[in-house]
C-alpha positions as CSV (number, residue, x, y, z in Angstrom):
1,M,30.2,-17.9,-20.0
2,S,29.1,-21.2,-18.5
3,T,30.4,-20.1,-15.1
4,N,28.5,-16.9,-15.3
5,R,25.4,-18.8,-16.2
6,S,25.8,-21.2,-13.3
7,L,26.3,-18.3,-10.9
8,S,23.2,-16.4,-12.2
9,S,21.2,-19.7,-12.0
10,R,22.3,-20.1,-8.4
11,D,21.3,-16.5,-7.7
12,V,17.8,-17.1,-9.1
13,R,17.4,-20.3,-6.9
14,N,18.6,-18.3,-3.9
15,R,16.1,-15.6,-4.6
16,A,13.3,-18.2,-4.7
17,A,14.6,-19.8,-1.5
18,N,14.7,-16.4,0.2
19,M,11.2,-15.7,-1.0
20,A,10.0,-19.0,0.5
21,L,12.0,-18.3,3.7
22,H,10.3,-14.9,4.3
23,R,6.8,-16.2,3.7
24,D,4.8,-16.1,6.9
25,H,4.6,-19.6,8.3
26,P,1.3,-19.4,10.1
27,E,0.3,-21.0,13.3
28,H,-2.2,-23.8,12.7
29,H,-5.4,-23.7,14.8
30,A,-8.2,-26.3,15.0
31,N,-11.6,-25.7,16.6
32,G,-10.9,-27.5,19.8
33,D,-13.5,-30.2,19.4
34,E,-10.9,-32.9,19.6
35,Q,-9.8,-31.7,23.1
36,R,-13.2,-30.8,24.4
37,L,-14.7,-34.1,23.5
38,G,-11.7,-36.3,24.3
39,S,-13.5,-37.7,27.3
40,A,-16.5,-38.5,25.1
41,N,-14.4,-40.9,23.0
42,Y,-13.5,-38.0,20.6
43,A,-17.0,-37.8,19.3
44,M,-16.3,-35.0,16.8
45,S,-13.0,-36.4,15.4
46,F,-12.3,-38.5,12.4
47,T,-12.2,-42.2,13.5
48,K,-13.1,-44.1,10.4
49,G,-11.2,-47.3,10.2
50,L,-11.0,-47.8,14.0
51,E,-13.2,-50.1,16.0
52,H,-16.6,-48.5,16.8
53,D,-19.2,-49.2,19.5
54,C,-22.4,-50.7,18.1
55,M,-24.7,-48.7,20.4
56,T,-23.2,-45.1,20.1
57,G,-21.2,-45.4,16.9
58,L,-18.3,-43.8,18.7
59,V,-14.8,-45.3,18.7
60,C,-14.8,-48.1,21.2
61,K,-11.7,-47.2,23.2
62,P,-10.3,-43.6,23.4
63,E,-6.8,-45.0,23.5
64,H,-7.3,-46.4,20.0
65,F,-7.9,-42.9,18.7
66,E,-4.9,-41.6,20.8
67,A,-2.7,-44.2,19.1
68,F,-4.0,-43.1,15.8
69,R,-3.2,-39.4,16.7
70,Q,0.3,-40.3,17.8
71,S,0.9,-42.2,14.6
72,I,-0.1,-39.1,12.7
73,D,2.1,-36.9,14.7
74,S,5.1,-39.2,14.3
75,G,5.2,-38.6,10.5
76,Y,6.0,-42.3,9.8
77,I,3.9,-44.9,7.9
78,D,4.7,-48.0,9.9
79,P,3.0,-47.0,13.2
80,F,-0.4,-47.0,11.5
81,T,0.1,-50.7,11.1
82,S,2.1,-51.6,14.2
83,A,0.7,-49.2,16.8
84,V,-3.0,-48.6,15.9
85,P,-5.3,-51.4,16.9
86,V,-7.8,-52.3,14.2
87,P,-9.8,-55.6,13.6
88,H,-8.3,-57.6,10.8
89,D,-11.1,-60.2,10.2
90,E,-12.0,-58.9,6.8
91,D,-10.7,-56.8,3.9
92,R,-10.1,-53.3,5.2
93,R,-9.5,-49.9,3.6
94,Q,-6.2,-48.0,4.2
95,W,-5.9,-44.5,5.5
96,E,-4.8,-42.4,2.6
97,A,-1.4,-40.6,2.7
98,P,-1.5,-39.6,6.4
99,T,2.1,-38.4,6.4
100,A,2.1,-36.4,3.2
101,G,2.2,-33.1,5.1
102,F,5.7,-33.8,6.4
103,V,7.4,-33.7,3.1
104,Y,9.2,-30.6,1.7
105,E,8.7,-28.9,-1.7
106,L,11.2,-27.2,-4.0
107,Q,8.7,-24.9,-5.6
108,G,5.9,-22.8,-4.1
109,P,4.9,-22.7,-0.4
110,D,5.9,-25.4,1.9
111,P,3.0,-27.7,2.7
112,Q,3.0,-26.3,6.2
113,A,3.3,-22.6,5.1
114,V,-0.4,-22.4,4.3
115,T,-3.3,-23.0,6.7
116,M,-7.0,-23.0,7.1
117,A,-9.2,-21.3,9.7
118,P,-10.8,-23.6,12.4
119,A,-13.7,-25.6,11.1
120,P,-17.2,-24.9,12.5
121,A,-17.4,-26.4,16.0
122,L,-20.1,-28.5,17.6
123,G,-22.8,-26.2,19.0
124,S,-22.2,-23.5,16.4
125,E,-25.0,-22.1,14.2
126,E,-22.6,-22.6,11.2
127,L,-22.2,-26.3,11.7
128,A,-25.9,-26.8,12.1
129,F,-26.5,-25.0,8.8
130,E,-23.9,-26.8,6.8
131,M,-25.0,-30.2,8.1
132,A,-28.6,-29.4,7.1
133,E,-27.3,-28.3,3.7
134,V,-25.5,-31.7,3.1
135,Y,-28.7,-33.4,4.1
136,E,-30.8,-31.3,1.7
137,L,-28.4,-32.0,-1.1
138,A,-28.8,-35.7,-0.5
139,L,-32.6,-35.3,-0.8
140,L,-32.1,-33.4,-4.1
141,R,-29.6,-35.9,-5.6
142,D,-31.9,-36.9,-8.5
143,T,-33.3,-33.5,-9.2
144,P,-32.3,-32.1,-12.6
145,L,-29.7,-29.3,-12.4
146,L,-32.0,-27.2,-14.6
147,S,-34.2,-26.8,-11.5
148,F,-31.3,-25.2,-9.6
149,D,-31.6,-22.2,-11.9
150,Q,-34.0,-19.3,-11.3
151,G,-35.9,-20.2,-14.5
152,G,-36.9,-23.5,-12.9
153,G,-37.6,-26.9,-14.2
154,P,-38.8,-30.3,-13.0
155,G,-38.1,-30.6,-9.3
156,S,-38.3,-26.8,-8.6
157,A,-40.8,-27.3,-5.8
158,A,-38.4,-29.7,-3.9
159,I,-35.6,-27.2,-4.2
160,N,-37.8,-24.3,-3.0
161,K,-38.7,-26.3,0.1
162,S,-35.1,-27.1,0.8
163,I,-34.1,-23.5,0.5
164,K,-37.0,-22.4,2.7
165,R,-35.8,-24.8,5.5
166,L,-32.2,-23.5,5.2
167,N,-33.2,-19.8,5.2
168,A,-35.1,-20.4,8.4
169,L,-32.0,-21.5,10.3
170,P,-30.3,-19.0,12.7
171,Y,-27.0,-19.0,10.7
172,A,-28.9,-17.7,7.6
173,Q,-31.0,-15.3,9.7
174,N,-27.8,-13.8,11.2
175,G,-26.2,-13.2,7.8
176,F,-23.7,-16.0,7.3
177,A,-21.2,-14.3,9.4
178,N,-18.1,-16.6,9.2
179,R,-18.0,-17.7,5.6
180,P,-20.1,-15.4,3.4
181,R,-22.6,-16.8,1.0
182,L,-24.1,-15.4,-2.2
183,V,-27.6,-14.1,-1.3
184,D,-30.3,-12.1,-3.0
185,S,-31.3,-8.5,-2.3
186,N,-33.1,-9.6,0.8
187,G,-30.0,-11.3,2.2
188,A,-31.5,-14.8,1.6
189,I,-30.5,-17.8,-0.4
190,S,-32.4,-18.1,-3.6
191,R,-32.6,-20.7,-6.3
192,Q,-30.1,-18.8,-8.5
193,N,-27.4,-18.8,-5.8
194,A,-28.2,-21.9,-3.6
195,F,-25.5,-24.6,-3.5
196,R,-23.3,-22.7,-6.0
197,G,-20.3,-21.5,-4.0
198,S,-19.1,-18.1,-3.1
199,S,-17.0,-16.6,-5.8
200,P,-17.7,-13.9,-8.5
201,G,-19.8,-15.2,-11.3
202,V,-20.9,-18.5,-9.9
203,D,-24.5,-17.3,-9.7
204,I,-24.6,-16.2,-13.3
205,G,-26.3,-18.4,-15.9
206,P,-26.7,-22.2,-15.6
207,Y,-25.7,-24.1,-12.5
208,L,-23.2,-26.2,-14.4
209,S,-19.9,-24.7,-15.7
210,Q,-19.7,-24.6,-19.4
211,F,-16.3,-26.4,-19.1
212,L,-18.1,-29.5,-17.9
213,I,-20.3,-29.9,-21.0
214,L,-18.8,-28.2,-24.0
215,G,-16.7,-29.9,-26.7
216,N,-15.0,-28.4,-29.7
217,T,-14.6,-29.0,-33.4
218,D,-12.2,-31.8,-34.1
219,Q,-9.5,-31.9,-36.8
220,A,-11.7,-33.9,-39.2
221,G,-14.5,-31.3,-38.8
222,D,-17.2,-33.8,-38.0
223,K,-17.7,-32.8,-34.3
224,N,-18.9,-29.5,-32.9
225,V,-19.3,-27.8,-29.5
226,S,-22.7,-29.4,-28.7
227,D,-21.3,-33.0,-29.4
228,G,-19.3,-32.7,-26.2
229,F,-16.0,-34.1,-27.3
230,I,-12.8,-32.3,-26.4
231,N,-9.7,-32.6,-28.6
232,F,-6.8,-34.2,-26.7
233,G,-4.2,-34.3,-29.4
234,A,-5.3,-36.9,-31.9
235,L,-7.7,-38.4,-29.3
236,A,-11.0,-37.2,-27.9
237,I,-12.3,-36.8,-24.4
238,N,-16.1,-37.5,-24.0
239,Q,-17.8,-35.1,-21.6
240,R,-20.6,-37.6,-20.9
241,V,-20.4,-39.4,-17.6
242,L,-21.4,-43.0,-16.6
243,T,-24.7,-42.8,-14.8
244,A,-25.5,-44.2,-11.3
245,E,-28.9,-45.7,-10.7
246,P,-31.4,-43.0,-9.6
247,G,-32.6,-43.5,-6.1
248,K,-29.8,-45.9,-5.2
249,D,-28.3,-44.5,-2.0
250,Y,-26.2,-46.2,0.7
251,M,-25.5,-46.4,4.5
252,Q,-29.2,-45.6,5.4
253,D,-29.5,-48.3,8.0
254,W,-27.3,-48.6,11.2
255,E,-25.7,-51.9,10.3
256,A,-24.5,-50.7,6.9
257,W,-23.3,-47.3,8.4
258,L,-21.4,-49.1,11.2
259,R,-19.6,-51.5,8.8
260,V,-18.3,-48.5,6.8
261,Q,-17.1,-46.7,9.9
262,Q,-15.2,-49.8,11.0
263,G,-13.2,-49.5,7.8
264,Y,-14.4,-52.6,6.1
265,D,-14.0,-52.6,2.3
266,V,-17.6,-53.0,1.4
267,N,-16.6,-52.8,-2.3
268,A,-14.2,-55.8,-2.1
269,G,-14.7,-57.9,-5.2
270,T,-17.2,-55.5,-6.7
271,P,-17.0,-52.2,-8.6
272,G,-18.8,-50.5,-5.7
273,Q,-21.4,-48.8,-7.9
274,D,-23.7,-50.0,-10.7
275,L,-23.1,-47.7,-13.6
276,G,-25.2,-47.4,-16.7
277,A,-25.1,-45.6,-20.1
278,R,-23.3,-42.3,-20.4
279,R,-25.0,-38.9,-20.5
280,F,-24.1,-35.2,-19.9
281,I,-24.2,-34.3,-16.3
282,Y,-27.9,-33.8,-15.6
283,T,-28.4,-34.3,-11.8
284,P,-26.4,-33.9,-8.6
285,R,-26.0,-37.7,-8.7
286,D,-24.2,-37.4,-12.1
287,L,-21.9,-34.7,-10.7
288,A,-21.2,-36.9,-7.7
289,T,-20.3,-39.8,-10.0
290,Y,-18.0,-37.5,-11.9
291,V,-16.1,-36.6,-8.7
292,H,-16.1,-40.2,-7.5
293,F,-14.0,-41.4,-10.4
294,D,-12.2,-38.3,-11.8
295,A,-8.4,-38.0,-12.0
296,L,-8.7,-35.0,-9.6
297,Y,-7.3,-32.4,-11.9
298,Q,-8.9,-33.6,-15.1
299,A,-11.7,-31.0,-15.1
300,Y,-9.1,-28.2,-15.2
301,L,-7.0,-30.0,-17.8
302,N,-10.2,-30.3,-20.0
303,A,-10.9,-26.6,-19.4
304,C,-7.4,-25.7,-20.5
305,L,-7.7,-27.9,-23.7
306,L,-11.0,-26.2,-24.5
307,L,-9.6,-22.7,-24.0
308,L,-6.5,-23.4,-26.1
309,D,-8.5,-25.0,-28.9
310,M,-10.9,-22.0,-28.9
311,K,-7.8,-19.7,-29.1
312,A,-9.2,-17.9,-26.1
313,P,-7.3,-14.7,-25.4
314,L,-4.4,-15.0,-23.0
315,S,-3.6,-12.7,-20.1
316,P,-2.8,-9.2,-21.6
317,S,0.8,-9.6,-20.4
318,F,1.2,-12.8,-22.4
319,A,-0.7,-11.8,-25.5
320,N,2.2,-10.3,-27.3
321,L,4.8,-12.7,-26.0
322,S,2.7,-15.7,-27.1
323,G,2.3,-14.3,-30.6
324,M,-1.5,-14.2,-30.0
325,R,-2.0,-10.4,-30.0
326,D,-4.9,-10.8,-32.4
327,Q,-6.7,-13.1,-30.0
328,F,-6.3,-10.6,-27.2
329,D,-7.9,-7.8,-29.1
330,A,-9.5,-8.9,-32.4
331,L,-10.3,-5.3,-33.5
332,A,-7.1,-3.6,-32.7
333,G,-5.1,-4.8,-35.7
334,S,-1.3,-4.4,-35.9
335,A,1.0,-3.1,-38.5
336,L,3.6,-5.6,-37.5
337,K,2.5,-9.2,-37.2
338,P,4.7,-11.1,-34.6
339,N,7.2,-13.5,-36.0
340,A,7.8,-15.2,-32.7
341,G,5.1,-17.1,-30.7
342,G,4.7,-19.1,-27.6
343,F,5.1,-22.8,-27.1
344,A,7.5,-23.8,-24.3
345,L,7.0,-20.2,-23.1
346,F,3.6,-18.5,-23.0
347,G,1.9,-21.3,-25.1
348,G,0.0,-24.5,-24.8
349,P,2.7,-26.8,-23.2
350,H,3.4,-24.0,-20.7
351,I,-0.1,-23.7,-19.3
352,L,-0.9,-27.4,-19.7
353,T,2.1,-28.1,-17.4
354,L,1.3,-25.4,-14.9
355,V,-2.3,-26.5,-14.5
356,T,-1.4,-30.0,-13.6
357,E,1.9,-29.6,-11.6
358,V,0.2,-27.7,-8.8
359,A,-2.1,-30.6,-8.0
360,T,0.5,-32.7,-6.0
361,R,1.5,-29.6,-4.0
362,A,-2.1,-28.9,-3.2
363,L,-2.6,-32.4,-2.0
364,K,0.4,-32.4,0.4
365,A,-0.7,-29.1,1.9
366,V,-4.3,-30.3,2.5
367,R,-3.1,-33.6,3.9
368,Y,-1.3,-31.6,6.7
369,Q,-4.6,-29.8,7.4
370,K,-6.6,-33.0,7.3
371,F,-4.6,-35.2,9.5
372,N,-2.1,-33.1,11.5
373,N,-4.3,-30.1,12.3
374,H,-8.1,-30.5,12.1
375,L,-8.9,-34.3,12.1
376,R,-12.5,-33.3,11.3
377,L,-15.1,-36.1,11.1
378,R,-17.1,-36.6,7.8
379,P,-20.7,-35.7,7.4
380,E,-21.7,-39.4,7.3
381,A,-20.2,-39.7,10.8
382,L,-21.9,-36.6,12.1
383,S,-25.2,-38.0,10.9
384,G,-24.5,-41.1,13.0
385,R,-24.0,-38.9,16.0
386,I,-27.4,-37.3,15.3
387,E,-29.0,-40.8,14.9
388,R,-27.6,-41.9,18.2
389,A,-27.7,-38.5,20.0
390,T,-29.7,-39.8,23.0
391,E,-27.4,-42.8,23.6
392,I,-24.3,-40.5,23.3
393,D,-25.7,-37.8,25.6
394,N,-26.8,-40.4,28.2
395,K,-23.4,-42.1,28.2
396,F,-21.4,-38.8,28.5
397,P,-23.8,-36.5,30.4
398,T,-21.3,-34.0,31.6
399,T,-19.1,-33.7,28.5
400,C,-21.3,-34.2,25.5
401,Q,-24.8,-32.7,25.1
402,G,-24.3,-31.2,21.7
403,F,-25.8,-33.8,19.4
404,T,-29.3,-33.7,20.8
405,K,-29.3,-29.9,20.4
406,L,-27.9,-30.2,16.8
407,A,-30.7,-32.6,16.0
408,T,-33.3,-30.2,17.4
409,D,-31.8,-27.2,15.6
410,I,-32.3,-28.9,12.2
411,E,-35.3,-30.9,13.1
412,K,-37.3,-30.0,10.0
413,T,-34.6,-31.2,7.7
414,I,-34.1,-34.4,9.7
415,T,-37.8,-35.2,9.6
416,E,-37.5,-35.1,5.8
417,V,-34.4,-37.3,5.9
418,R,-36.2,-39.9,8.1
419,K,-39.1,-40.1,5.7
420,F,-36.7,-40.3,2.7
421,N,-34.8,-43.2,4.3
422,L,-37.9,-45.0,5.3
423,N,-39.3,-44.9,1.7
424,S,-36.0,-45.4,-0.1
425,T,-35.7,-48.5,-2.2
426,S,-32.2,-49.1,-0.6
427,G,-33.2,-47.8,2.9
428,G,-36.4,-48.9,4.5
429,M,-35.6,-47.7,8.0
430,E,-36.6,-44.4,9.5
431,T,-33.1,-43.1,10.4
432,A,-31.4,-39.8,10.5
433,L,-28.4,-41.2,8.7
434,L,-27.1,-39.3,5.7
435,P,-28.0,-41.1,2.4
436,M,-24.7,-41.6,0.7
437,A,-24.0,-41.7,-3.1
438,F,-21.2,-44.2,-2.7
439,A,-21.3,-47.6,-1.0
440,E,-18.0,-46.9,0.8
441,G,-19.1,-43.4,1.9
442,S,-16.2,-41.0,2.3
443,P,-12.5,-41.6,1.6
444,M,-10.2,-42.8,4.3
445,H,-9.1,-39.4,5.4
446,P,-10.6,-36.5,7.4
447,S,-13.0,-34.0,6.0
448,Y,-11.3,-30.6,6.4
449,G,-9.8,-29.5,4.1
450,A,-11.0,-31.1,0.9
451,G,-8.6,-32.5,-1.5
452,H,-10.8,-31.9,-4.6
453,A,-11.4,-28.3,-3.5
454,T,-7.7,-27.5,-2.8
455,V,-6.7,-28.9,-6.2
456,A,-9.6,-27.0,-7.7
457,G,-8.4,-23.7,-6.2
458,A,-4.8,-24.3,-7.3
459,C,-5.5,-25.4,-10.9
460,V,-8.2,-22.8,-11.5
461,T,-5.9,-20.1,-10.3
462,M,-3.3,-21.1,-12.8
463,L,-5.9,-20.9,-15.6
464,K,-7.0,-17.5,-14.4
465,A,-3.4,-16.3,-14.5
466,F,-2.8,-17.5,-18.0
467,F,-6.0,-16.6,-19.8
468,D,-7.8,-13.3,-20.1
469,T,-10.6,-13.8,-17.5
470,S,-12.8,-11.1,-19.0
471,A,-13.3,-12.9,-22.3
472,I,-17.0,-13.8,-23.0
473,L,-18.4,-17.0,-24.4
474,T,-19.8,-16.1,-27.8
475,H,-21.2,-17.5,-31.0
476,D,-19.9,-16.4,-34.4
477,P,-23.0,-16.5,-36.7
478,D,-20.9,-16.5,-39.9
479,K,-18.7,-19.5,-39.0
480,D,-21.2,-21.1,-36.6
481,T,-18.5,-21.5,-34.0
482,V,-18.4,-20.9,-30.3
483,A,-15.4,-19.5,-28.4
484,F,-14.4,-17.2,-25.6
485,T,-13.7,-13.8,-27.3
486,K,-13.1,-10.1,-26.6
487,N,-14.2,-6.9,-28.2
488,N,-16.2,-8.2,-31.1
489,P,-19.8,-6.9,-31.2
490,A,-20.6,-9.1,-34.2
491,Y,-20.5,-12.2,-31.9
492,N,-23.5,-13.1,-29.8
493,P,-23.1,-14.1,-26.1
494,V,-24.3,-17.6,-25.6
495,Q,-24.7,-20.3,-22.9
496,F,-25.4,-24.0,-23.0
497,E,-27.8,-26.1,-20.9
498,V,-28.1,-29.9,-20.6
499,I,-31.5,-31.0,-21.7
500,D,-33.4,-34.2,-22.7
501,S,-32.4,-36.0,-19.5
502,G,-28.8,-35.5,-20.3
503,A,-28.9,-36.7,-23.9
504,N,-28.2,-33.3,-25.4
505,I,-27.0,-29.8,-24.7
506,D,-28.8,-26.7,-26.0
507,R,-27.4,-23.4,-27.1
508,R,-29.2,-20.3,-25.7
509,D,-28.9,-16.6,-25.9
510,A,-27.0,-15.1,-23.0
511,S,-27.1,-11.4,-23.9
512,D,-28.5,-10.5,-20.5
513,C,-25.9,-12.4,-18.5
514,P,-22.7,-13.1,-20.5
515,L,-20.5,-15.9,-19.2
516,T,-16.9,-15.0,-18.8
517,V,-13.8,-17.1,-18.4
518,E,-13.6,-16.0,-14.8
519,S,-17.2,-16.9,-14.0
520,E,-17.0,-20.3,-15.6
521,L,-13.7,-21.2,-14.0
522,N,-14.9,-20.1,-10.6
523,K,-18.1,-22.1,-11.2
524,L,-16.0,-25.1,-12.3
525,A,-14.1,-25.0,-9.0
526,A,-17.4,-24.8,-7.1
527,N,-19.1,-27.5,-9.1
528,I,-16.3,-30.0,-8.5
529,S,-16.0,-29.1,-4.9
530,I,-19.7,-29.0,-4.1
531,G,-20.2,-32.1,-6.2
532,R,-18.4,-33.8,-3.3
533,N,-21.0,-32.3,-0.9
534,M,-23.7,-33.7,-3.2
535,A,-22.2,-37.1,-2.7
536,G,-22.4,-36.6,1.1
537,V,-18.6,-36.6,1.8
538,H,-17.9,-33.0,2.5
539,F,-19.3,-29.8,4.2
540,Y,-19.5,-26.3,2.6
541,S,-16.7,-25.0,4.8
542,D,-14.4,-27.8,3.4
543,Y,-15.0,-26.2,-0.1
544,Y,-14.8,-22.6,1.0
545,D,-11.5,-22.6,2.8
546,S,-9.8,-25.3,0.7
547,V,-10.2,-23.4,-2.7
548,R,-8.6,-20.4,-1.1
549,M,-5.7,-22.4,0.3
550,G,-5.2,-23.9,-3.2
551,E,-5.2,-20.4,-4.6
552,R,-2.4,-19.4,-2.2
553,I,-0.3,-22.4,-3.3
554,A,-0.7,-21.5,-7.0
555,L,0.1,-17.8,-6.4
556,G,3.2,-18.8,-4.5
557,I,4.5,-21.0,-7.3
558,L,3.8,-18.1,-9.8
559,E,5.7,-15.7,-7.6
560,E,8.8,-17.9,-7.7
561,Q,8.5,-18.7,-11.4
562,A,8.2,-15.0,-12.2
563,I,11.9,-14.3,-11.1
564,C,13.1,-16.9,-13.6
565,Y,12.5,-14.7,-16.7
566,P,15.6,-12.4,-17.3
567,T,14.3,-10.8,-20.5
568,D,10.6,-10.8,-21.4
569,E,8.9,-10.4,-18.1
570,F,6.4,-12.9,-16.6
571,R,3.8,-10.6,-15.2
572,V,0.2,-11.5,-14.5
573,S,-2.9,-10.1,-12.7
574,V,-5.0,-12.9,-11.1
575,P,-8.6,-12.4,-9.9
576,T,-9.0,-14.3,-6.7
577,F,-11.9,-16.3,-5.3
578,D,-12.8,-13.3,-3.1
579,G,-13.0,-10.9,-6.0
580,T,-9.7,-9.0,-5.4
581,V,-6.8,-9.0,-7.9
582,V,-3.3,-10.1,-7.2
583,T,-0.5,-8.9,-9.5
584,I,2.7,-11.0,-9.8
585,G,5.9,-10.0,-11.5
586,R,9.6,-10.2,-11.4
587,N,10.0,-7.2,-9.2
């Protein structure tokens, strides 16, 4: 018997290996900016941590970048220390996991078996638009998120002006051809869909996903949903974030910007950010602070804990296997109550493991894209190119004339940025530099793809596979409880908004726009990803393509896991970030 089991176990492993073997290993293509601008000191490539010229902000010597690129291509750690020249006169930051894309995985797609389209190139309408968008988000960093909803709130006028400037740009006028955006009936960005992402449901209801603010009733019964504490076993997770000082931005003058590009650890010996009392996420700055310190997959772990505690209905295929048939369809009833339920299979520990184990695989895949493929510069660096566009174009007249044109294309936004930096309490200089939420600016790795967004895509896909995505957030008036439910007309659709400058959350009727598991999970992925844009460290395309790559990684893991169930079948239908549905099963 043991021999038969060992042989069948090997057969399953072989099937998984064959599945991986026959996956299409795509060619990886970058946008060509690295090659086109090589003779202009690689002006559109990630060079943070190398020595930079104090006049242009470009890497001092092209051979330094070339040594950096060769170290990346080698796949070994030591050359980054022995072969790449960097000044060592002060504490410096390290490049983060530049060789991670070379490792192999025993589950799911190989890190090099998924890819991303070329990033928007210098001179494109798309790059101009998304750079303007990052600038606009920096200007709106202390505007209440309530104002990002169509209903309005304090700061609505500023958002309307930002949207007007964005809608006037050619990329918007031409219909967002490359990476579609959510738009209104006139094909324009509106307050209800601006800065929200691209997937089904993200433009419904409040800007902020309910999973970032809700709590649940604890075992002692002295906490409820609006208290904002999530049960984590016998402990509790507080949904309130530490707050950063309003108006406190960084890297708005040339000297500060240049030190950060050199790779100096500007936070050495300090916490790097003055943080105050906790509150619910109320502004883009609060969301930026969340994604500055988060444990990367914690938002999705929290969402999973909430869904499990609410007894949210599982995917229809799992409902019976988990023993949760009643949660799947509360009105259906059953003559035979199930005597077997889920735990290690089709239960809490199962999904809690799935939603976290994809994170490391997502990070390895995105590191290959970041370092080995695209090597895209960060928004902070592009703002430096705009600030010194004249100097760069004069120094490289035959190879680099794109930055002056970029500055001209988004002139109205840059005018507002210059005024903002001049009047800022931490600025005081009329520069076009991007006001950053963090003293150190971006992390020490390239912009495209985004680690947060790839992990978001992977983790959220696991949650959408496991739970019934059509369940609606409702209030039970008899028990005064809130949960995602199905098929119960006695329950009222509800939503929650953060009010009182982040002190409280308020329950409101949502009969006209019910919030579903799918909409709030898609919104969660967008909130976390675009929260990084709000901090100034990523572009929109970093979010757009990365969540979809993370999704492919999660689907690949589910495909391989599905063949491991010899009796009750593992079969799920997963709604994607593009609105289609992928069905995964043993056959």
